[in-house]
A tleap script that builds the chain and sets N, CA, C and O, in Angstrom:
source leaprc.protein.ff14SB
mol = sequence {
  NMET SER LYS ARG LEU PRO LYS MET THR SER
  ASP LYS GLN VAL GLU GLY LEU LEU ASP GLY
  ASP LEU THR GLY TYR LEU ASN THR SER ASN
  PHE THR PRO MET THR PHE GLU PHE GLU ALA
  LYS ASP LYS VAL VAL ASN LEU ARG MET SER
  GLN GLY LEU PHE GLU ARG VAL ARG ASP GLU
  ALA SER ARG ARG LYS ILE PRO TYR GLN ARG
  PHE ILE ARG GLN ALA LEU GLU LYS ALA VAL
  LYS CSER
}
set mol.1.N position { 15.399 12.217 -12.908 }
set mol.1.CA position { 16.584 11.418 -12.616 }
set mol.1.C position { 16.977 11.649 -11.163 }
set mol.1.O position { 17.062 12.790 -10.708 }
set mol.2.N position { 17.209 10.588 -10.459 }
set mol.2.CA position { 17.580 10.726 -9.055 }
set mol.2.C position { 19.107 10.743 -8.904 }
set mol.2.O position { 19.850 10.228 -9.739 }
set mol.3.N position { 19.530 11.356 -7.808 }
set mol.3.CA position { 20.968 11.419 -7.513 }
set mol.3.C position { 21.458 10.059 -7.056 }
set mol.3.O position { 20.703 9.278 -6.477 }
set mol.4.N position { 22.715 9.783 -7.316 }
set mol.4.CA position { 23.326 8.543 -6.836 }
set mol.4.C position { 23.751 8.725 -5.391 }
set mol.4.O position { 24.209 9.799 -4.998 }
set mol.5.N position { 23.599 7.685 -4.613 }
set mol.5.CA position { 24.050 7.739 -3.225 }
set mol.5.C position { 25.574 7.796 -3.189 }
set mol.5.O position { 26.244 7.091 -3.943 }
set mol.6.N position { 26.113 8.628 -2.321 }
set mol.6.CA position { 27.570 8.695 -2.217 }
set mol.6.C position { 28.117 7.435 -1.546 }
set mol.6.O position { 27.413 6.773 -0.785 }
set mol.7.N position { 29.350 7.119 -1.829 }
set mol.7.CA position { 30.001 5.989 -1.172 }
set mol.7.C position { 30.305 6.398 0.272 }
set mol.7.O position { 30.915 7.439 0.516 }
set mol.8.N position { 29.884 5.588 1.197 }
set mol.8.CA position { 30.064 5.896 2.614 }
set mol.8.C position { 30.831 4.758 3.279 }
set mol.8.O position { 30.617 3.584 2.977 }
set mol.9.N position { 31.716 5.124 4.178 }
set mol.9.CA position { 32.562 4.117 4.819 }
set mol.9.C position { 32.388 4.087 6.330 }
set mol.9.O position { 33.092 3.351 7.020 }
set mol.10.N position { 31.449 4.886 6.853 }
set mol.10.CA position { 31.260 4.874 8.307 }
set mol.10.C position { 29.794 5.101 8.644 }
set mol.10.O position { 29.034 5.655 7.849 }
set mol.11.N position { 29.420 4.666 9.823 }
set mol.11.CA position { 28.060 4.887 10.310 }
set mol.11.C position { 27.769 6.382 10.421 }
set mol.11.O position { 26.653 6.821 10.144 }
set mol.12.N position { 28.753 7.148 10.816 }
set mol.12.CA position { 28.583 8.596 10.971 }
set mol.12.C position { 28.197 9.243 9.633 }
set mol.12.O position { 27.350 10.135 9.598 }
set mol.13.N position { 28.814 8.797 8.541 }
set mol.13.CA position { 28.472 9.326 7.220 }
set mol.13.C position { 27.025 8.966 6.845 }
set mol.13.O position { 26.293 9.793 6.302 }
set mol.14.N position { 26.638 7.758 7.134 }
set mol.14.CA position { 25.266 7.322 6.843 }
set mol.14.C position { 24.279 8.120 7.682 }
set mol.14.O position { 23.265 8.584 7.161 }
set mol.15.N position { 24.555 8.284 8.957 }
set mol.15.CA position { 23.680 9.060 9.835 }
set mol.15.C position { 23.553 10.494 9.333 }
set mol.15.O position { 22.467 11.072 9.372 }
set mol.16.N position { 24.660 11.070 8.860 }
set mol.16.CA position { 24.620 12.424 8.316 }
set mol.16.C position { 23.722 12.511 7.094 }
set mol.16.O position { 22.971 13.474 6.938 }
set mol.17.N position { 23.797 11.518 6.235 }
set mol.17.CA position { 22.933 11.493 5.055 }
set mol.17.C position { 21.468 11.368 5.460 }
set mol.17.O position { 20.606 12.065 4.924 }
set mol.18.N position { 21.194 10.481 6.402 }
set mol.18.CA position { 19.808 10.246 6.817 }
set mol.18.C position { 19.207 11.432 7.558 }
set mol.18.O position { 17.986 11.584 7.589 }
set mol.19.N position { 20.042 12.271 8.151 }
set mol.19.CA position { 19.545 13.466 8.831 }
set mol.19.C position { 19.139 14.556 7.841 }
set mol.19.O position { 18.444 15.501 8.215 }
set mol.20.N position { 19.562 14.437 6.594 }
set mol.20.CA position { 19.302 15.467 5.587 }
set mol.20.C position { 18.068 15.167 4.752 }
set mol.20.O position { 17.293 14.264 5.067 }
set mol.21.N position { 17.898 15.927 3.698 }
set mol.21.CA position { 16.788 15.781 2.759 }
set mol.21.C position { 17.146 14.715 1.734 }
set mol.21.O position { 18.115 14.865 0.990 }
set mol.22.N position { 16.366 13.639 1.694 }
set mol.22.CA position { 16.666 12.510 0.805 }
set mol.22.C position { 15.861 12.530 -0.489 }
set mol.22.O position { 15.984 11.614 -1.302 }
set mol.23.N position { 15.039 13.558 -0.696 }
set mol.23.CA position { 14.163 13.548 -1.861 }
set mol.23.C position { 14.930 13.500 -3.179 }
set mol.23.O position { 14.419 12.942 -4.150 }
set mol.24.N position { 16.113 14.050 -3.250 }
set mol.24.CA position { 16.889 13.999 -4.485 }
set mol.24.C position { 17.391 12.607 -4.823 }
set mol.24.O position { 17.759 12.337 -5.966 }
set mol.25.N position { 17.407 11.723 -3.835 }
set mol.25.CA position { 17.893 10.360 -4.047 }
set mol.25.C position { 16.772 9.385 -4.385 }
set mol.25.O position { 17.027 8.211 -4.652 }
set mol.26.N position { 15.546 9.863 -4.375 }
set mol.26.CA position { 14.397 8.974 -4.485 }
set mol.26.C position { 13.683 9.164 -5.806 }
set mol.26.O position { 13.293 10.280 -6.147 }
set mol.27.N position { 13.509 8.097 -6.546 }
set mol.27.CA position { 12.720 8.118 -7.772 }
set mol.27.C position { 11.390 7.453 -7.462 }
set mol.27.O position { 11.324 6.232 -7.317 }
set mol.28.N position { 10.333 8.241 -7.360 }
set mol.28.CA position { 9.020 7.705 -6.978 }
set mol.28.C position { 8.125 7.424 -8.176 }
set mol.28.O position { 6.946 7.121 -7.991 }
set mol.29.N position { 8.635 7.511 -9.384 }
set mol.29.CA position { 7.789 7.354 -10.563 }
set mol.29.C position { 7.175 5.960 -10.674 }
set mol.29.O position { 6.115 5.806 -11.281 }
set mol.30.N position { 7.807 4.958 -10.109 }
set mol.30.CA position { 7.264 3.606 -10.204 }
set mol.30.C position { 6.683 3.112 -8.875 }
set mol.30.O position { 6.436 1.916 -8.718 }
set mol.31.N position { 6.466 4.010 -7.931 }
set mol.31.CA position { 5.879 3.624 -6.650 }
set mol.31.C position { 4.382 3.382 -6.812 }
set mol.31.O position { 3.734 4.008 -7.650 }
set mol.32.N position { 3.845 2.485 -6.018 }
set mol.32.CA position { 2.414 2.222 -5.971 }
set mol.32.C position { 1.906 2.652 -4.606 }
set mol.32.O position { 2.477 2.266 -3.587 }
set mol.33.N position { 0.823 3.459 -4.568 }
set mol.33.CA position { 0.276 3.850 -3.264 }
set mol.33.C position { -0.115 2.613 -2.457 }
set mol.33.O position { -0.632 1.643 -3.012 }
set mol.34.N position { 0.125 2.649 -1.182 }
set mol.34.CA position { -0.155 1.510 -0.328 }
set mol.34.C position { -0.843 1.993 0.935 }
set mol.34.O position { -0.447 3.001 1.519 }
set mol.35.N position { -1.857 1.286 1.350 }
set mol.35.CA position { -2.497 1.596 2.619 }
set mol.35.C position { -2.184 0.468 3.593 }
set mol.35.O position { -2.007 -0.685 3.200 }
set mol.36.N position { -2.120 0.821 4.857 }
set mol.36.CA position { -1.806 -0.163 5.873 }
set mol.36.C position { -3.009 -0.333 6.782 }
set mol.36.O position { -3.692 0.634 7.118 }
set mol.37.N position { -3.258 -1.560 7.172 }
set mol.37.CA position { -4.380 -1.874 8.042 }
set mol.37.C position { -3.824 -2.256 9.405 }
set mol.37.O position { -3.131 -3.263 9.552 }
set mol.38.N position { -4.141 -1.429 10.402 }
set mol.38.CA position { -3.577 -1.646 11.723 }
set mol.38.C position { -4.541 -2.338 12.687 }
set mol.38.O position { -4.107 -2.981 13.643 }
set mol.39.N position { -5.843 -2.211 12.441 }
set mol.39.CA position { -6.806 -2.829 13.356 }
set mol.39.C position { -6.814 -4.345 13.176 }
set mol.39.O position { -6.669 -4.857 12.066 }
set mol.40.N position { -6.985 -5.045 14.289 }
set mol.40.CA position { -7.060 -6.504 14.242 }
set mol.40.C position { -8.340 -6.935 13.523 }
set mol.40.O position { -9.393 -6.318 13.682 }
set mol.41.N position { -8.233 -7.981 12.749 }
set mol.41.CA position { -9.406 -8.546 12.081 }
set mol.41.C position { -9.839 -9.754 12.886 }
set mol.41.O position { -9.368 -10.868 12.655 }
set mol.42.N position { -10.743 -9.528 13.837 }
set mol.42.CA position { -11.120 -10.599 14.758 }
set mol.42.C position { -12.547 -11.071 14.570 }
set mol.42.O position { -13.026 -11.894 15.350 }
set mol.43.N position { -13.243 -10.572 13.555 }
set mol.43.CA position { -14.617 -10.989 13.292 }
set mol.43.C position { -14.687 -11.575 11.888 }
set mol.43.O position { -14.215 -10.970 10.926 }
set mol.44.N position { -15.279 -12.756 11.783 }
set mol.44.CA position { -15.426 -13.414 10.491 }
set mol.44.C position { -16.858 -13.228 10.013 }
set mol.44.O position { -17.804 -13.415 10.778 }
set mol.45.N position { -17.013 -12.860 8.745 }
set mol.45.CA position { -18.335 -12.650 8.158 }
set mol.45.C position { -18.457 -13.539 6.931 }
set mol.45.O position { -17.545 -13.606 6.107 }
set mol.46.N position { -19.574 -14.210 6.820 }
set mol.46.CA position { -19.850 -15.045 5.658 }
set mol.46.C position { -21.016 -14.399 4.924 }
set mol.46.O position { -22.068 -14.172 5.522 }
set mol.47.N position { -20.849 -14.097 3.631 }
set mol.47.CA position { -21.954 -13.507 2.890 }
set mol.47.C position { -22.060 -14.143 1.525 }
set mol.47.O position { -21.082 -14.645 0.970 }
set mol.48.N position { -23.268 -14.110 0.995 }
set mol.48.CA position { -23.517 -14.674 -0.329 }
set mol.48.C position { -23.690 -13.538 -1.318 }
set mol.48.O position { -24.264 -12.497 -1.000 }
set mol.49.N position { -23.179 -13.758 -2.536 }
set mol.49.CA position { -23.362 -12.789 -3.617 }
set mol.49.C position { -23.427 -13.553 -4.919 }
set mol.49.O position { -23.025 -14.714 -4.994 }
set mol.50.N position { -23.934 -12.895 -5.942 }
set mol.50.CA position { -24.030 -13.554 -7.242 }
set mol.50.C position { -22.638 -13.794 -7.806 }
set mol.50.O position { -21.679 -13.108 -7.453 }
set mol.51.N position { -22.550 -14.768 -8.679 }
set mol.51.CA position { -21.272 -15.076 -9.331 }
set mol.51.C position { -20.767 -13.866 -10.106 }
set mol.51.O position { -19.571 -13.574 -10.107 }
set mol.52.N position { -21.690 -13.161 -10.769 }
set mol.52.CA position { -21.299 -11.989 -11.553 }
set mol.52.C position { -20.703 -10.890 -10.689 }
set mol.52.O position { -19.682 -10.302 -11.043 }
set mol.53.N position { -21.346 -10.608 -9.544 }
set mol.53.CA position { -20.819 -9.590 -8.641 }
set mol.53.C position { -19.464 -10.011 -8.105 }
set mol.53.O position { -18.542 -9.197 -8.038 }
set mol.54.N position { -19.331 -11.277 -7.723 }
set mol.54.CA position { -18.055 -11.759 -7.201 }
set mol.54.C position { -16.945 -11.594 -8.242 }
set mol.54.O position { -15.837 -11.171 -7.916 }
set mol.55.N position { -17.252 -11.931 -9.493 }
set mol.55.CA position { -16.237 -11.804 -10.543 }
set mol.55.C position { -15.838 -10.351 -10.753 }
set mol.55.O position { -14.661 -10.064 -10.972 }
set mol.56.N position { -16.807 -9.417 -10.691 }
set mol.56.CA position { -16.477 -8.003 -10.847 }
set mol.56.C position { -15.641 -7.507 -9.670 }
set mol.56.O position { -14.704 -6.730 -9.854 }
set mol.57.N position { -15.979 -7.956 -8.461 }
set mol.57.CA position { -15.200 -7.590 -7.274 }
set mol.57.C position { -13.775 -8.119 -7.408 }
set mol.57.O position { -12.810 -7.390 -7.181 }
set mol.58.N position { -13.654 -9.368 -7.771 }
set mol.58.CA position { -12.329 -9.985 -7.924 }
set mol.58.C position { -11.515 -9.293 -9.022 }
set mol.58.O position { -10.313 -9.076 -8.863 }
set mol.59.N position { -12.171 -8.948 -10.132 }
set mol.59.CA position { -11.475 -8.264 -11.219 }
set mol.59.C position { -11.003 -6.873 -10.792 }
set mol.59.O position { -9.885 -6.470 -11.112 }
set mol.60.N position { -11.859 -6.140 -10.066 }
set mol.60.CA position { -11.469 -4.797 -9.618 }
set mol.60.C position { -10.329 -4.883 -8.604 }
set mol.60.O position { -9.396 -4.081 -8.648 }
set mol.61.N position { -10.402 -5.849 -7.696 }
set mol.61.CA position { -9.315 -6.041 -6.729 }
set mol.61.C position { -8.016 -6.373 -7.454 }
set mol.61.O position { -6.952 -5.872 -7.090 }
set mol.62.N position { -8.100 -7.202 -8.463 }
set mol.62.CA position { -6.912 -7.567 -9.241 }
set mol.62.C position { -6.346 -6.340 -9.954 }
set mol.62.O position { -5.129 -6.160 -10.013 }
set mol.63.N position { -7.222 -5.502 -10.494 }
set mol.63.CA position { -6.774 -4.288 -11.170 }
set mol.63.C position { -6.034 -3.376 -10.201 }
set mol.63.O position { -5.065 -2.715 -10.576 }
set mol.64.N position { -6.497 -3.344 -8.942 }
set mol.64.CA position { -5.849 -2.513 -7.919 }
set mol.64.C position { -4.672 -3.230 -7.248 }
set mol.64.O position { -3.983 -2.659 -6.403 }
set mol.65.N position { -4.459 -4.476 -7.637 }
set mol.65.CA position { -3.360 -5.295 -7.112 }
set mol.65.C position { -3.458 -5.507 -5.600 }
set mol.65.O position { -2.468 -5.400 -4.876 }
set mol.66.N position { -4.679 -5.812 -5.142 }
set mol.66.CA position { -4.905 -6.150 -3.738 }
set mol.66.C position { -5.770 -7.398 -3.677 }
set mol.66.O position { -6.482 -7.687 -4.640 }
set mol.67.N position { -5.735 -8.151 -2.578 }
set mol.67.CA position { -6.612 -9.315 -2.431 }
set mol.67.C position { -8.084 -8.885 -2.435 }
set mol.67.O position { -8.416 -7.804 -1.949 }
set mol.68.N position { -8.963 -9.729 -2.983 }
set mol.68.CA position { -10.362 -9.340 -3.099 }
set mol.68.C position { -11.028 -9.137 -1.745 }
set mol.68.O position { -11.923 -8.300 -1.633 }
set mol.69.N position { -10.625 -9.873 -0.717 }
set mol.69.CA position { -11.229 -9.666 0.600 }
set mol.69.C position { -10.861 -8.295 1.162 }
set mol.69.O position { -11.686 -7.654 1.813 }
set mol.70.N position { -9.641 -7.841 0.922 }
set mol.70.CA position { -9.240 -6.498 1.354 }
set mol.70.C position { -10.047 -5.448 0.590 }
set mol.70.O position { -10.465 -4.443 1.165 }
set mol.71.N position { -10.265 -5.684 -0.707 }
set mol.71.CA position { -11.065 -4.750 -1.497 }
set mol.71.C position { -12.482 -4.649 -0.926 }
set mol.71.O position { -13.013 -3.546 -0.792 }
set mol.72.N position { -13.090 -5.768 -0.594 }
set mol.72.CA position { -14.437 -5.757 -0.004 }
set mol.72.C position { -14.422 -4.998 1.319 }
set mol.72.O position { -15.309 -4.183 1.574 }
set mol.73.N position { -13.423 -5.258 2.164 }
set mol.73.CA position { -13.319 -4.575 3.458 }
set mol.73.C position { -13.161 -3.069 3.265 }
set mol.73.O position { -13.782 -2.284 3.981 }
set mol.74.N position { -12.334 -2.661 2.303 }
set mol.74.CA position { -12.150 -1.232 2.044 }
set mol.74.C position { -13.442 -0.598 1.535 }
set mol.74.O position { -13.755 0.535 1.900 }
set mol.75.N position { -14.188 -1.306 0.705 }
set mol.75.CA position { -15.460 -0.778 0.212 }
set mol.75.C position { -16.458 -0.611 1.360 }
set mol.75.O position { -17.192 0.375 1.408 }
set mol.76.N position { -16.482 -1.571 2.278 }
set mol.76.CA position { -17.363 -1.459 3.447 }
set mol.76.C position { -16.950 -0.306 4.349 }
set mol.76.O position { -17.794 0.452 4.827 }
set mol.77.N position { -15.643 -0.179 4.581 }
set mol.77.CA position { -15.144 0.930 5.413 }
set mol.77.C position { -15.497 2.277 4.799 }
set mol.77.O position { -15.870 3.210 5.509 }
set mol.78.N position { -15.379 2.377 3.488 }
set mol.78.CA position { -15.710 3.635 2.806 }
set mol.78.C position { -17.209 3.922 2.921 }
set mol.78.O position { -17.608 5.074 3.091 }
set mol.79.N position { -18.032 2.886 2.830 }
set mol.79.CA position { -19.487 3.067 2.875 }
set mol.79.C position { -19.970 3.542 4.243 }
set mol.79.O position { -20.964 4.264 4.321 }
set mol.80.N position { -19.293 3.156 5.317 }
set mol.80.CA position { -19.751 3.526 6.666 }
set mol.80.C position { -18.901 4.608 7.302 }
set mol.80.O position { -19.089 4.932 8.475 }
set mol.81.N position { -17.960 5.176 6.544 }
set mol.81.CA position { -17.073 6.218 7.079 }
set mol.81.C position { -17.905 7.409 7.551 }
set mol.81.O position { -18.814 7.870 6.860 }
set mol.82.N position { -17.564 7.901 8.763 }
set mol.82.CA position { -18.346 9.026 9.295 }
set mol.82.C position { -17.768 10.358 8.920 }
set mol.82.O position { -18.315 11.395 9.294 }
savepdb mol mol.pdb
quit
């Protein structure tokens, strides 16, 4: 159970809260891990794959709740990671 935020009436009170430890106010039980992609995507690649492979890729991406193209990119990045 997370703590309730106190009622604040000034910016100074909010700043004081933000300077402290906020973990007691945060319920992370329903959070989903998220990765951020910062590099520009400036190269387009066209590739062919079987319908079956595409469906499995799309299904796995859907299970992870990400677009299938991002899933393919992440799989490629993982495969060539040094």
